[in-house]
C-alpha positions as CSV (number, residue, x, y, z in Angstrom):
1,M,0.0,0.0,0.0
2,L,2.9,2.4,0.8
3,D,6.3,2.5,-0.8
4,R,9.3,4.0,1.0
5,D,10.3,6.5,-1.6
6,T,11.1,10.0,-0.4
7,I,8.5,12.2,-2.0
8,A,8.5,15.9,-2.7
9,A,6.1,18.6,-3.9
10,I,5.4,22.3,-3.9
11,S,3.1,22.8,-0.9
12,T,2.0,26.4,-1.4
13,P,-0.2,27.9,-4.2
14,S,1.4,29.0,-7.4
15,G,2.0,32.7,-7.9
16,E,3.9,35.5,-6.4
17,G,4.1,35.8,-2.6
18,G,6.4,36.3,0.3
19,I,7.0,32.6,1.0
20,G,6.8,29.4,-0.9
21,I,7.4,25.9,0.5
22,V,8.9,22.8,-1.1
23,R,8.2,19.8,1.2
24,L,10.0,16.4,1.4
25,S,8.9,13.4,3.3
26,G,10.6,10.0,3.7
27,E,13.6,8.3,5.2
28,N,16.1,10.1,2.8
29,A,14.6,13.6,3.2
30,F,17.5,15.0,5.3
31,K,20.1,13.4,3.0
32,I,18.5,14.8,-0.2
33,A,18.0,18.3,1.2
34,D,21.7,18.5,2.3
35,Q,22.8,17.9,-1.3
36,I,21.4,21.3,-2.3
37,F,21.2,23.3,0.9
38,E,24.3,25.2,2.1
39,C,24.0,26.3,5.7
40,P,26.6,28.3,7.7
41,K,25.9,26.2,10.8
42,S,26.3,22.8,9.1
43,N,29.7,22.2,10.9
44,E,28.1,22.5,14.4
45,T,28.0,19.2,16.2
46,N,24.2,19.3,16.9
47,Y,23.3,20.2,13.3
48,P,20.5,19.9,12.3
49,Q,18.5,20.3,15.4
50,P,14.9,19.2,15.1
51,R,12.3,21.9,14.3
52,Y,14.8,24.7,14.0
53,L,14.8,27.1,11.0
54,Y,18.2,27.2,9.4
55,Y,19.3,30.1,7.2
56,G,21.2,29.4,4.1
57,Y,21.2,29.0,0.3
58,I,19.9,26.5,-2.2
59,K,22.6,25.8,-4.8
60,D,22.4,23.8,-7.9
61,F,24.8,20.9,-8.7
62,E,27.3,23.3,-10.4
63,G,27.4,25.4,-7.2
64,N,25.3,28.3,-8.5
65,M,23.1,30.0,-5.9
66,V,19.4,29.6,-6.6
67,D,17.7,31.3,-3.7
68,E,18.2,32.5,-0.1
69,V,16.0,30.2,2.1
70,L,15.1,29.0,5.6
71,T,15.0,25.2,6.0
72,S,13.5,23.1,8.8
73,Y,14.3,19.4,9.6
74,M,11.6,17.4,11.4
75,P,12.4,13.8,12.4
76,A,9.9,11.0,12.6
77,P,7.5,10.2,14.2
78,K,6.4,13.7,15.3
79,T,5.6,15.0,11.9
80,Y,2.5,15.3,9.6
81,T,3.4,12.0,7.8
82,R,5.2,10.3,10.8
83,E,8.2,10.2,8.5
84,D,11.3,12.5,8.3
85,V,10.1,15.8,6.8
86,V,12.1,18.7,5.4
87,E,10.5,22.0,4.4
88,I,12.4,24.5,2.3
89,N,10.9,28.0,2.8
90,C,11.9,30.1,-0.3
91,H,10.7,33.2,-2.1
92,S,7.4,32.4,-3.7
93,G,7.4,32.6,-7.5
94,I,6.5,29.7,-9.8
95,I,10.0,29.7,-11.5
96,I,11.9,29.6,-8.2
97,L,9.7,27.0,-6.7
98,R,9.9,24.7,-9.7
99,T,13.6,25.1,-9.9
100,I,14.1,24.0,-6.3
101,L,11.7,21.1,-6.8
102,K,13.6,20.0,-9.9
103,L,16.8,20.0,-7.8
104,V,15.2,18.0,-5.0
105,L,14.0,15.4,-7.6
106,K,17.4,15.3,-9.2
107,A,18.9,14.6,-5.7
108,G,16.8,11.5,-5.3
109,A,13.3,12.3,-4.4
110,R,10.1,11.3,-6.3
111,L,7.4,13.7,-7.2
112,A,4.5,13.2,-4.8
113,E,1.1,12.1,-6.1
114,P,-2.0,14.2,-5.3
115,G,-2.7,13.9,-1.5
116,E,0.2,11.5,-0.9
117,F,1.5,13.4,2.2
118,T,-2.0,13.0,3.8
119,K,-2.2,9.5,2.6
120,R,1.0,8.6,4.3
121,A,-0.3,10.3,7.5
122,F,-3.3,7.9,7.3
123,I,-1.4,4.8,6.4
124,N,1.2,5.5,9.2
125,G,-1.6,5.8,11.7
126,R,-1.4,9.5,12.6
127,I,-5.0,10.1,11.4
128,D,-8.0,8.0,10.3
129,L,-9.6,8.3,6.9
130,S,-12.4,10.6,8.1
131,Q,-9.8,13.0,9.4
132,A,-7.8,12.9,6.2
133,E,-11.0,13.8,4.2
134,A,-11.6,16.6,6.7
135,V,-8.3,18.1,5.6
136,L,-9.6,18.4,2.1
137,N,-12.8,19.9,3.4
138,M,-10.8,22.4,5.4
139,I,-8.9,23.4,2.3
140,R,-12.0,23.7,0.2
141,A,-14.1,25.5,2.9
142,R,-15.9,28.6,1.6
143,S,-17.3,29.9,4.9
144,E,-16.3,30.1,8.6
145,D,-19.0,27.5,9.4
146,A,-17.6,25.1,6.9
147,V,-14.2,25.5,8.6
148,K,-15.8,24.8,12.0
149,V,-17.4,21.6,10.7
150,A,-14.2,20.4,9.0
151,A,-12.2,21.2,12.2
152,R,-14.5,18.9,14.3
153,S,-13.9,16.0,11.9
154,M,-10.2,16.7,11.8
155,Q,-10.2,16.2,15.6
156,G,-11.8,12.8,15.1
157,E,-15.3,13.5,16.2
158,L,-17.0,11.6,13.4
159,N,-14.8,8.6,13.8
160,K,-15.4,8.5,17.6
161,K,-19.1,8.3,17.0
162,I,-18.7,5.7,14.3
163,E,-16.4,3.5,16.4
164,S,-18.8,3.8,19.4
165,I,-21.6,2.4,17.2
166,R,-19.3,-0.4,15.9
167,E,-18.4,-1.3,19.5
168,K,-22.1,-1.7,20.3
169,I,-22.5,-4.0,17.3
170,I,-19.6,-6.2,18.5
171,E,-21.2,-6.4,21.9
172,L,-24.5,-7.5,20.3
173,R,-22.9,-10.1,18.0
174,A,-20.7,-11.7,20.7
175,P,-23.5,-13.8,22.4
176,L,-25.0,-14.5,19.0
177,E,-21.8,-15.9,17.6
178,A,-21.2,-17.8,20.9
179,S,-24.6,-19.5,20.5
180,F,-23.5,-20.8,17.0
181,D,-20.2,-22.2,18.2
182,Y,-21.4,-23.6,21.6
183,P,-25.2,-24.3,21.2
184,E,-25.1,-26.7,24.1
185,E,-24.4,-23.8,26.4
186,F,-27.6,-22.0,25.5
187,E,-31.0,-23.2,26.5
188,E,-33.8,-23.0,23.9
189,G,-35.7,-19.8,24.3
190,S,-33.0,-18.2,26.4
191,F,-32.6,-15.2,24.1
192,D,-34.3,-12.0,25.1
193,W,-35.6,-11.1,21.6
194,D,-37.2,-7.9,22.8
195,K,-34.0,-6.6,24.4
196,L,-32.0,-7.5,21.3
197,K,-34.6,-5.7,19.1
198,S,-34.5,-2.6,21.4
199,E,-30.7,-2.4,21.2
200,I,-30.6,-2.7,17.4
201,E,-33.3,0.0,17.1
202,E,-31.0,2.2,19.3
203,I,-28.2,1.6,16.9
204,K,-30.4,2.6,14.0
205,S,-31.4,5.8,15.8
206,M,-27.8,6.7,16.4
207,L,-27.0,6.2,12.7
208,E,-30.0,8.2,11.5
209,G,-28.9,11.0,14.0
210,L,-25.6,11.2,12.1
211,L,-27.4,12.0,8.9
212,Q,-29.3,14.9,10.4
213,G,-28.0,18.2,9.3
214,I,-26.1,16.8,6.3
215,E,-27.8,19.1,3.8
216,K,-26.9,22.1,6.0
217,N,-23.3,20.9,6.2
218,R,-23.1,20.5,2.4
219,A,-24.6,24.0,2.0
220,Y,-21.8,25.4,4.2
221,Q,-19.2,23.6,2.2
222,E,-20.5,23.8,-1.4
223,G,-22.8,26.8,-1.2
224,V,-26.5,27.3,-1.9
225,S,-28.5,28.9,-4.8
226,V,-31.0,31.7,-4.1
227,A,-33.1,32.9,-7.0
228,I,-34.7,36.4,-7.1
229,V,-38.0,36.2,-9.1
230,G,-40.9,38.5,-9.8
231,R,-42.7,40.5,-12.4
232,P,-40.8,43.0,-14.6
233,N,-39.8,46.3,-13.0
234,V,-40.5,45.3,-9.4
235,G,-36.9,45.9,-8.3
236,K,-35.2,42.6,-8.6
237,S,-32.0,44.0,-10.0
238,S,-31.9,46.8,-7.5
239,L,-32.3,44.1,-4.8
240,L,-29.4,42.1,-6.3
241,N,-27.2,45.2,-6.3
242,A,-28.1,46.1,-2.7
243,L,-27.4,42.6,-1.4
244,L,-24.0,42.4,-3.3
245,Q,-23.2,46.0,-2.4
246,Q,-22.1,46.6,-6.0
247,Q,-23.6,47.6,-9.4
248,R,-23.9,44.0,-10.7
249,A,-27.1,44.5,-12.7
250,I,-28.4,47.4,-14.9
251,V,-31.3,49.2,-13.3
252,H,-33.8,51.1,-15.5
253,E,-37.4,52.1,-15.3
254,V,-38.1,50.3,-18.7
255,P,-39.6,46.9,-17.9
256,G,-37.7,43.9,-19.1
257,T,-34.2,45.3,-18.8
258,T,-32.9,42.0,-17.4
259,R,-33.4,39.3,-20.1
260,D,-30.7,36.8,-19.0
261,L,-29.7,35.3,-15.6
262,L,-27.3,37.5,-13.6
263,E,-25.3,36.0,-10.8
264,G,-23.4,37.2,-7.8
265,Y,-21.8,35.6,-4.8
266,M,-22.0,36.5,-1.1
267,N,-21.6,34.9,2.3
268,L,-24.6,35.2,4.6
269,G,-25.2,33.6,7.9
270,G,-22.4,31.1,7.3
271,Y,-23.8,30.1,3.9
272,P,-21.8,30.8,0.6
273,I,-24.7,32.0,-1.5
274,R,-25.0,32.0,-5.3
275,L,-27.5,34.8,-5.9
276,I,-29.4,34.7,-9.2
277,D,-31.3,37.7,-10.6
278,T,-33.8,36.4,-13.1
279,A,-35.7,38.0,-16.0
280,G,-39.1,39.5,-15.2
281,I,-41.9,36.9,-15.6
282,Q,-44.9,37.9,-17.6
283,G,-46.8,37.0,-20.8
284,T,-44.8,38.1,-23.9
285,L,-44.5,37.4,-27.6
286,D,-40.8,38.5,-27.8
287,P,-38.8,35.2,-28.4
288,V,-35.7,36.5,-26.6
289,E,-37.8,37.6,-23.6
290,K,-39.6,34.3,-23.6
291,Q,-36.3,32.4,-23.4
292,G,-35.3,34.6,-20.5
293,I,-38.5,33.8,-18.7
294,E,-38.0,30.0,-19.2
295,L,-34.5,30.4,-17.7
296,S,-36.1,32.2,-14.8
297,R,-38.5,29.4,-14.1
298,S,-35.7,26.8,-14.3
299,A,-33.6,28.9,-11.9
300,A,-36.5,29.2,-9.5
301,E,-37.1,25.4,-9.5
302,Q,-33.5,24.5,-8.9
303,A,-32.8,27.1,-6.2
304,R,-32.9,26.1,-2.5
305,L,-34.5,29.4,-1.6
306,V,-36.6,31.8,-3.6
307,I,-36.8,35.5,-3.0
308,M,-40.1,36.7,-4.6
309,V,-40.2,40.4,-5.2
310,V,-43.5,42.3,-5.5
311,D,-44.2,46.0,-6.1
312,G,-45.6,47.6,-2.9
313,S,-47.0,50.5,-5.0
314,S,-49.3,48.2,-7.0
315,D,-51.9,45.5,-6.2
316,W,-51.3,41.8,-6.2
317,T,-51.7,40.5,-9.8
318,D,-52.4,37.2,-11.5
319,H,-48.8,37.2,-12.6
320,D,-47.7,37.4,-8.9
321,H,-50.0,34.5,-8.2
322,R,-48.5,32.4,-11.0
323,I,-45.0,33.2,-9.9
324,A,-45.8,32.2,-6.3
325,G,-46.9,28.8,-7.7
326,F,-43.4,28.1,-9.2
327,R,-42.0,27.5,-5.7
328,K,-41.8,23.9,-4.6
329,D,-42.9,22.7,-1.1
330,D,-39.3,22.0,0.1
331,Q,-37.9,25.4,-1.0
332,G,-37.5,28.3,1.4
333,L,-39.4,31.5,0.5
334,V,-38.9,35.1,1.3
335,V,-41.4,37.6,-0.1
336,V,-40.0,41.1,-0.5
337,I,-42.5,44.0,-0.7
338,N,-40.3,46.5,-2.5
339,K,-40.8,50.2,-3.2
340,V,-42.2,51.0,0.3
341,D,-40.9,54.5,-0.2
342,L,-43.8,55.1,-2.7
343,E,-47.5,55.3,-1.9
344,Q,-48.5,51.8,-0.9
345,K,-51.4,49.8,-2.5
346,F,-50.2,46.3,-1.8
347,K,-51.9,44.3,1.0
348,K,-49.8,41.8,3.1
349,E,-52.9,39.6,3.4
350,E,-52.4,38.6,-0.2
351,V,-49.0,37.1,0.7
352,M,-50.4,35.3,3.7
353,R,-53.2,33.9,1.6
354,N,-50.9,32.6,-1.1
355,C,-47.6,32.0,0.8
356,S,-48.5,31.4,4.4
357,D,-45.1,30.0,5.4
358,A,-43.0,32.8,3.8
359,E,-40.9,35.4,5.6
360,I,-42.1,38.9,4.6
361,V,-39.7,41.8,4.4
362,E,-40.4,45.4,3.3
363,T,-37.7,47.2,1.3
364,A,-36.8,50.2,-0.7
365,A,-34.0,48.4,-2.5
366,I,-32.8,51.4,-4.5
367,K,-32.2,53.3,-1.3
368,G,-30.8,50.3,0.7
369,Q,-33.7,50.3,3.1
370,G,-34.7,47.0,4.7
371,I,-31.7,45.1,3.3
372,K,-30.4,44.0,6.7
373,Q,-33.8,42.6,7.5
374,L,-33.8,40.8,4.2
375,E,-30.5,39.2,5.0
376,E,-31.8,38.0,8.3
377,A,-34.9,36.6,6.7
378,V,-32.9,34.7,4.1
379,T,-30.7,33.1,6.8
380,K,-33.7,32.2,8.9
381,Q,-35.4,30.5,5.9
382,L,-32.2,28.6,5.0
383,D,-31.8,27.4,8.6
384,K,-35.4,26.2,8.5
385,C,-35.4,24.4,5.2
386,L,-32.0,22.8,5.6
387,G,-32.5,21.7,9.2
388,G,-29.9,20.1,11.4
389,E,-28.8,20.8,15.0
390,E,-25.3,22.1,15.7
391,E,-24.1,19.0,17.5
392,N,-25.0,16.8,14.5
393,L,-23.0,18.9,12.0
394,I,-20.2,16.5,11.3
395,I,-20.9,14.6,8.0
396,V,-20.2,16.5,4.8
397,S,-19.2,14.1,2.1
398,L,-21.5,12.1,-0.2
399,R,-19.4,9.1,0.5
400,H,-20.0,9.2,4.2
401,E,-23.7,9.8,3.6
402,E,-24.0,6.7,1.4
403,I,-22.0,4.6,3.9
404,I,-24.3,5.6,6.8
405,S,-27.4,5.0,4.6
406,E,-26.3,1.5,3.6
407,S,-25.5,0.7,7.2
408,V,-29.0,1.8,8.2
409,N,-30.4,-0.6,5.6
410,S,-28.4,-3.5,7.1
411,I,-29.7,-2.6,10.5
412,E,-33.2,-2.6,9.2
413,N,-32.6,-6.0,7.7
414,A,-31.4,-7.2,11.1
415,L,-34.7,-5.9,12.7
416,Y,-36.7,-7.8,10.0
417,S,-34.7,-11.0,10.7
418,I,-35.4,-10.7,14.4
419,N,-39.1,-11.0,13.7
420,Q,-38.4,-14.2,11.7
421,H,-36.1,-15.5,14.5
422,P,-33.1,-16.8,12.5
423,L,-30.1,-15.7,14.6
424,E,-27.6,-16.3,11.8
425,L,-29.2,-13.7,9.6
426,V,-29.4,-11.2,12.4
427,S,-25.7,-11.6,13.1
428,L,-24.8,-11.4,9.4
429,D,-26.8,-8.2,8.9
430,L,-25.1,-6.7,12.0
431,Q,-21.7,-7.7,10.6
432,N,-22.5,-6.1,7.2
433,A,-23.3,-2.8,9.0
434,W,-20.1,-3.0,11.1
435,S,-18.0,-3.7,8.0
436,K,-19.6,-0.9,6.0
437,M,-19.0,1.7,8.7
438,G,-15.4,0.7,8.8
439,E,-15.0,2.4,5.4
440,I,-15.4,5.8,7.1
441,S,-12.3,5.3,9.3
442,G,-10.5,3.3,6.6
443,D,-10.5,0.1,8.7
444,T,-12.3,-1.9,6.0
445,I,-11.6,0.0,2.8
446,S,-10.0,-1.3,-0.4
447,D,-6.8,0.1,-1.9
448,D,-8.5,1.2,-5.1
449,L,-11.1,3.3,-3.2
450,L,-8.4,4.7,-1.1
451,D,-6.4,5.8,-4.1
452,K,-9.6,7.4,-5.6
453,I,-10.2,9.4,-2.4
454,F,-6.7,10.8,-2.2
455,S,-6.6,11.6,-5.9
456,E,-9.0,14.5,-5.2
457,F,-6.3,16.2,-3.1
458,C,-3.9,18.8,-4.4
459,L,-0.2,18.1,-4.9
460,G,1.8,18.9,-1.8
461,K,-0.9,18.0,0.8
């Protein structure tokens, strides 16, 4: 599963910056680095001291100086990979980083595969697989809440809960397996079927609890779409500009100015939000405008939350009623009564009659009035429709979700088998759940799947 080559890679993003890092890991890391690193303190008896930064120069094999650097030496096992690690801190520029990496490879290292440093940390027992995957989630996090969730998994919280459930399964299977091996020791009818069923139902409940909040977690990690819909000239584009705090959309009193989808991105209440301004929805014969309206409907259907904008200076119309009907039952809804700075004709009772579960906000978008209240309403609706309690926000990946779901199916099969009273099937179903859950920690995972997981990582991590 793991070769003993010394690997190397650039561990910082490409581009200009103050510092770039070339990292080595493996039993020859110190030896390879010393071939190209010239340090004034190399003659000292205690050189190199672990975890010290040494000043010096990287030189090529002809003795030409390449860069002025700081190099650290970190001996196993107290390193990220539990192998000897060297980090060369140089000036950050793609040419200088690649030049140093080429020298390291020429000195005997091998270019690391994507995620190979973290893979070695897993294989060498420093972290479990769920913690390794949390590293990738941390790197990809797009909000502070996503970072918090990833940090909890990096500390091993998910694996602790999984291993607790697996221990319970072992405890349940032990007497079952003993009854198969030593039937003479067990009297007929000695099994407490009700107790066994109750304990298996408890395991099912624990597994289902882990799945709570997964949609919210994924929204924190991947973002969520919010569509702004409404009739032409109700202020959708003004609302988009006000929320993004920039002139993203053209605003004009002529109806139908927006004919295509406009997008902007913002972070709200911990959610990375893709905000979509849609074309005004109305009856039209213009083929271009009709295509824009179809895009609006599609965006509204696919969004997790819909912001429906109505004109406070006019009455509720049949078009408003049809637009309200685009929204699906599982979507969040905020109704914005815009243009409240004008004489009001709109009646809130119309919203309550057609959208009883919606949050209602009054705005004058072009003046920035009511935008703070709108942001709070959007966050509240997302929390409501995505669900999940804070203590359950651990699982993010689709892989983990599928594993837990399959484990729940095996537990349900065990409950069915109890009713039929074949102990062998009950034990087999429990074993299947135990084995499946081991794929989260990496205890029962195949090499091919392991390679696939780490292939998603960047080089150098």
